[in-house]
N, C-alpha and C positions, 0 to 999 in steps of 0.2 A: 806861589799861589798853594792855598789849601786843597787838599784832596776832595774836599766837600764843598767847594765854591767853583762857580761856574760863571764866566764873562769877564768883561773888562771894565767899561764904565757902568754898565747895567750889571751888577753881581748877585748872583743867587747862592745863598748857602743854605743847606738842607740838614735835617738832624733828626736822630730818632731811630727806632727800631721796630719790627713788624709787630713784636708782642711787649713792647713798652708802653707806657703810660700813655703817651702821645707822640705825635711826630709834628715836625714843624719847619719852618724855613724864615730866612730874613732876606729881603729884597732890598738892596743897598744901591743908590745912585740913579733912582727913580726922580724925574724932574718934579717939582711942586706943581700943584694946581690941576692934576689929573683927576676927573671925577671917578671915583670907585666906591664901591659897597660890597660888605660881605655877599648879599645877594646876587650880585653881577658873578662874583667869582664862584659862588655855589652852583651856577648854571652849568659851568664847565665840569666842576666836581661831580656832579650828578651824572655826567656823561661815561665817566671813569668808574664810578661807583660799583663796588662788587655785589652780587646777589641779585642782579636786577632780571636775569634770566637763567634757565636751566644750561645755557651753553658757557657760564662763567661760574667762578668759584661761590659757593653759597654761603661765604663768610657776610655776615649781616653788619656792615659798617655805614653809618648814616653820612661820614665824612662832613660832618658839620663844621664849616671853617669859622674861626675868630681872628678877627683883626685885633692884634694887641697894641700896635704902635703905628706911628708915621700917617695916620690919616686922621684929619680934624675937620670940624664944620667951619666953612667960610661965611663971608658975610651974606651970601645969598641962602645960606641953611643947606648947602651941597657938602656932602663928604668928599674931601679932595685929600690928595697926597699932599705931605707938607714939605718933602725933600729929606725928611728924615728916614733912617731904616724902617721898612715896613716889616713887621713881624706877623707872622700867620701860625695858628696852631690848629691841629685837628687831633682830638681824643680819640685813643684807640679803645673800642668798647666791646668788641668781640673777639677776644683773643681765647683760643684753646690751647694753651701751652701743652697741656698733656698729650694732644695728638702727635707730639713730636718727642715725648720722653723715651720711646723705644729705639729711636735712631739718633740719641745723643752723642754716642760713640762711633757711628757708623757713617760713611761718607757716601751721599746720594750721588750717582753718577749723573754726569751734566749739571750739577749744581756747584756752587763755589765753596761747599763744605773742605776738600782737600787743600785747595790753595789758600784758603782764610787759615786754616790750621797751619800750613808752611809758613805763611807770612807773619800771622801774629802771635801762634802758639795758644790762642784761644779763640773760639767762636761761640756766638750766640745761636745755638740749633733751632731754637723755637720759630719755625717760620723763615728761617735764614737770616733773622736779625737785621743787620744794615743792609745786607744784599738782596734783600727781599723787594719785590715790585711794589709794597707798601709805600715805600719812600717815593715813588713817582706821583701820588697824590699832591705833595706839596710842589712839584714841578708844574703840574696842571694849574694849581692856584695862581703860582707865579706867573704863569703864562697868560693867564686872565688880566693880570695888571699890564704885561708887555705889549698887550694887543693894543692896548690904548695909547702907547706912547708914540706910535706912528700914526700920524692923521690918516684915516680911511682905510687903513690896514686890513686885509681880509685873509685869515689862514683857515683852510678847510682841509680835511684828511677823510680817506676812504680805504675801506679794505678792499683789495683789488684782486686778492687770491688768496685761497684757504686750501691748504694741503695742495693738491695738483690741479684744483679747479679754479679757474681765472673767471672773471667777468668778461661779457661782451661790451667792449668801449663804445660801440653804437648806441646802446641802450643808457651811456651815462647821464644820470639825473641827480644834481645835489640835493633836490628836494626829497629824494628816496632814503638818503644816508640816515636821518633821525627816524625812519619810520620802520626800521628793521632791526633786530637784535645784533645784526652783524655789521652795521655800519656801510652796506653795500650801496654803491650808487647804481647797481643794476638789479631791477625788481626781479627780473627772471633768474638771477642767480640764487636767490634767497631759500627756495624750497630744495634746491639741490644741495646747498651748504648746509641746510636743516638736517637733512637725511644723512648726509656725509657724516656730520660732527655728532649726530645720535649714534651711529654706528661706531665712531671712535671712542666715544664717551663709554658705552656699554662694553667695549672691550677693555675698558680700563686702561686706554692709550691717549694719545694727544697728537696734534698736528701743529704745523707751523702757519705762517701766513706773510702776506706782503700789503704793507699800507703806502699808501700815495698821499704827499702833503703838497698843497697848492697854495702858494701864497700871491695874492694879487694887491695891486695899488702898491708895488714896492717900488719906492723912488729909485730911478737911475742913479749909479754912482757909489753905491754902498759897498764896501769891500776894499780891498787893496791887492796890488799886484803879486806880491811874494806871499810872506808869511801871515799875512791878515786877509786872505780870501775868503769872500762870503762863503763860497761853497766847501772851502776846507772847515770852516769853522760849522757850517750847518752838518757835515758829515761827522764830525767830533761829536756835536750835539745829539745826533741820532744814534751813533755808535755808542753813547754813554747810557741808553736805555737798556734796561735789563732784558737780556735774552735776545738782542740785535746782533745778527752776525754778517749783515751786508747792507751797504748804502750805495744808492745813485743817484747823479743829478742829470736832470733831463734824459736825454737817449740812454745814458748810463753805459751797461755792459753792451748794449745793443748797438752802440755806436762803431764797435768793432766791426760790425757786417755791413755798415754803409760805406759807400763811396764819398769821396770828397764832395762831389756834386750834391749828393742826397743829404750829406750832413751840414753842408753850410746854409745858415739862415740867411736867406738874401733879403734885402732891404730895398724899400721904395718910400718915396714921399707920400702921405695920405692926403687925403682931400682938404684937411685943416693944416697942412703944412708941417706935420711932425714927421720923423722917421717911423716907419711901419715894417716889422719883420713878416717875413711870409711863412715862416715856420719857428719852432721853437725846440729844435733837438738841443740846444746849449742849455735849456732849463733855466733860462732868464739871467744867465750869469756868463760873461765874456771875461776872460784874464783874471778871473777872481772878483770882478766888479758888477754889480747888477745892472742890467740893460734896460730895465723898466718893463719888461716882460714879466709875465707870471713865473715865480721861481717855483720850479717842479723838483721835488725829490722823492724818491721810494726807499723804503728800508725792509727787510726782511727779519722776521722773527722767528726764532727756532722753537720746534714741539717742546712743550712744557715738560720740564725733566721729572716732576712728581707724577709718577704713574703707577698703577697698581699691579702691573706685570714685574714679576721678580727680574731684577738685574744684578749681574755679579759685582762685586764690589770689596772693599776692604775695610778694616775698622781702624780706630785709632791706636790699637795694639800692634797693628801689621798683620792682623788674622784675614785670610779670606773668607767671604762670606757672602750672602745674597740680601738684597733688601727690596721690599716692596713699600712705596710710600703711602700712608693712609692721610687722612687729613682732607681738607677743602680746596680743592685746585682748578685751575681753568683748563679744561681739554684743548682750548686753543688760547693763549695767553695774547696771542696777537689781535684779538678782538678789543681788549681794553687798552691795548696801544695806541690806538686812533688818536683820542684826546690828548695822549701824552706825545705823540710826533708832533701835533699841532703845536701844544705848549713850547716844546724845545725849538721848534722853527721860529716861532714868535719871538721868543727870547733873543735868539741870535739876531733876528732883524732889527728888533728894538736897540740891542747893544750896539750895532753897526750903524744905526741911523745917529745914534748919540754921538759916537766916534767920528762919523762923518762931519755932523753939525760942529764938533768940536776943531776938526782939522780945518775945515774949509769955510766955514761960516754958513753953509747952506743946509736947508732944511727947516 
């Protein structure tokens, strides 16, 4: 499998660099007859788009997506997938490559500069090139298509921690997520986060965050017991997002503090005669296979490495030096990771849905 391709039956291949002419992707394996328009995809891209508040990078990219192939008008006049590869393109329009000319020979601590040079012997220093989070716009675009593969699927994410400050889960309200610049489900957290991030930004520093993704209406039976576990692939997908350093499923690391009685998700029969779980510490996945409960995952995003505070480093010639990264950067890159997390979980579930249907005929 290519280093730039993700998935098995539903495959996403992305291409492009942060400061290149454009970025793009190819979604292959999508079933035919699924209604999709550029406008529908754009809704999700607009959630991730930079420059929407003072709390994210001020790079002004409209992120206007173009569908280049794989979609055609059917007999009803609807734009639907044809079963052919779907190619999507977004032009880069607000690159400022000169912002990076001063650091082209210096390795930024926390970035992939050093490792890229060690691996390839060449690197695109303009905004990180291929390692830039700019690439994730195409994941969000592909995720908009993946959501429509599984009937009724809902994938939503929210920011649940910024730096040391967490939300109050008793205040959780999904309607709040799109009404504040932090994608917070707790309206009471917003003012505190704003003050905290203002201070971080004025210091020329950055902070990390934790995002929670909840997928609902996930059919039971997706995944496999060993090497095709649903939670395994979700963890891989979320860990592939730039700056992610940790992933949890369900109770996650917290399960270590629970007893067997507390952790076991007991089962009863509901009034309509169907199995009903009394809790969801497993995050909707048992033995690598979905249980029909909401699939819950969380991922942590490290503080943005591009900061104004000078840091010790070396240059390409082996000289010790210091670096202060200029340019336009997110003081908390985790904010814009919310729609990216949604997209990656949607892609995994859609891929597993097609794999399940191919193996069992169900779905």
